[in-house]
Structures are given as structure tokens and as C-alpha cells.
C-alpha positions, 0 to 999 in steps of 0.5 A, spaced: 500 500 500 505 504 500 506 505 493 498 508 493 500 513 498 506 515 495 502 516 488 497 520 492 492 514 490 490 512 497 490 515 504 492 511 510 488 511 516 491 509 523 487 505 528 486 507 535 489 502 539 490 504 546 485 502 551 484 502 559 479 497 558 480 492 552 486 487 551 485 486 544 484 492 539 485 492 531 492 495 530 492 495 522 491 501 518 485 502 513 486 505 507 481 510 503 482 511 495 482 518 494 476 518 489 471 513 490 470 512 482 477 509 482 475 505 488 469 502 484 473 501 477 479 497 481 473 493 484 470 492 477 463 494 480 457 494 476 452 500 475 447 497 480 449 496 487 446 492 493 445 496 499 451 493 503 456 496 497 452 503 497 453 503 505 461 501 504 461 507 499 458 512 503 462 510 509 468 511 505 465 518 502 464 520 509 471 518 511 474 522 505 470 528 507 472 528 514 479 528 512 478 534 507 475 538 513 480 536 518 485 539 513 482 545 513 481 546 520 486 551 524 488 546 530 491 539 529 485 534 528 487 527 526 482 521 523 482 514 526 478 508 527 476 504 532 475 496 532 475 491 537 475 484 533 470 481 538 465 486 538 464 494 537 467 498 532 466 506 530 467 508 523 471 514 524 474 518 530 476 525 529 481 527 534 482 534 536 487 537 541 483 535 547 477 532 545 475 526 540 468 525 536 466 518 534 463 518 528 458 512 525 456 512 518 449 509 516 446 509 509 439 511 512 435 517 512 432 515 519 437 512 524 435 509 531 439 508 537 441 501 535 445 504 530 449 508 535 450 503 540 458 502 539 458 510 539 455 509 546 460 504 548 466 508 546 463 514 550 463 510 556 470 508 555 474 514 553 473 520 557 476 525 551 469 523 547 464 527 550 459 526 545 458 522 538 454 523 531 451 518 526 452 521 519 447 519 515 442 521 509 437 525 514 435 531 512 436 535 519 439 533 525 436 530 531 438 526 537 438 519 538 440 519 545 442 525 550 450 524 547 449 522 540 446 526 534 444 524 527 447 529 522 446 530 515 452 528 511 452 535 509 454 538 516 461 534 515 465 541 515 462 543 521 464 537 525 471 538 524 471 545 526 467 543 532 474 540 534 478 546 534 
């Protein structure tokens, strides 16, 4: 994958692998193609995509938009992900200087509290994370739990700004 990084075709996203409560977290990196069209061509996907593939593409799109938005912020913001091989995972963790924002991505217009359960787990284990978001296709933001909000994907730039 190093050649893809050197050619600016893919971005490496490091795993958040530090935990006081979990013994086993994913340590390997994750890669995002700079362009979803390139990713689709490489995967030889057709025109009609099943919902599972649409969800994966949407997750990568949100990751790319978070990367772009964090690079435009004044402070230092880093994008990572969190995964326990035996259970929960959070798609993206935007790390600000003193605050973390867990981000779950759902290909849905109406996510539920169940869609936020892994963020809830993350919030209980990491004190730097005070709230979380589920980025989705909803037309407007709404609360899923007292600490977790569903937000439209169009608000991604505001999420990055909130960390600085």
C-alpha cells in the first residue's frame, strides 16, 4: 500500500489502539482511495449496487470528507478508527487537541439508537469523547440519545471545526 500513498492514490488511516479497558484492539491501518470512482473501477463494480456496497461507499465518502475538513481546520485534528475484533467498532474518530468525536456512518435517512450503540460504548470508555454523531442521509439533525446526534452528511465541515 505504500506505493498508493506515495502516488497520492490512497490515504492511510491509523487505528486507535490504546485502551484502559480492552486487551485486544485492531492495530492495522485502513486505507481510503482518494476518489471513490477509482475505488469502484479497481473493484470492477457494476452500475447497480446492493445496499451493503452503497453503505461501504458512503462510509468511505464520509471518511474522505472528514479528512478534507480536518485539513482545513486551524488546530491539529487527526482521523482514526476504532475496532475491537470481538465486538464494537466506530467508523471514524476525529481527534482534536483535547477532545475526540466518534463518528458512525449509516446509509439511512432515519437512524435509531441501535445504530449508535458502539458510539455509546466508546463514550463510556474514553473520557476525551464527550459526545458522538451518526452521519447519515437525514435531512436535519436530531438526537438519538442525550450524547449522540444524527447529522446530515452535509454538516461534515462543521464537525471538524467543532474540534478546534
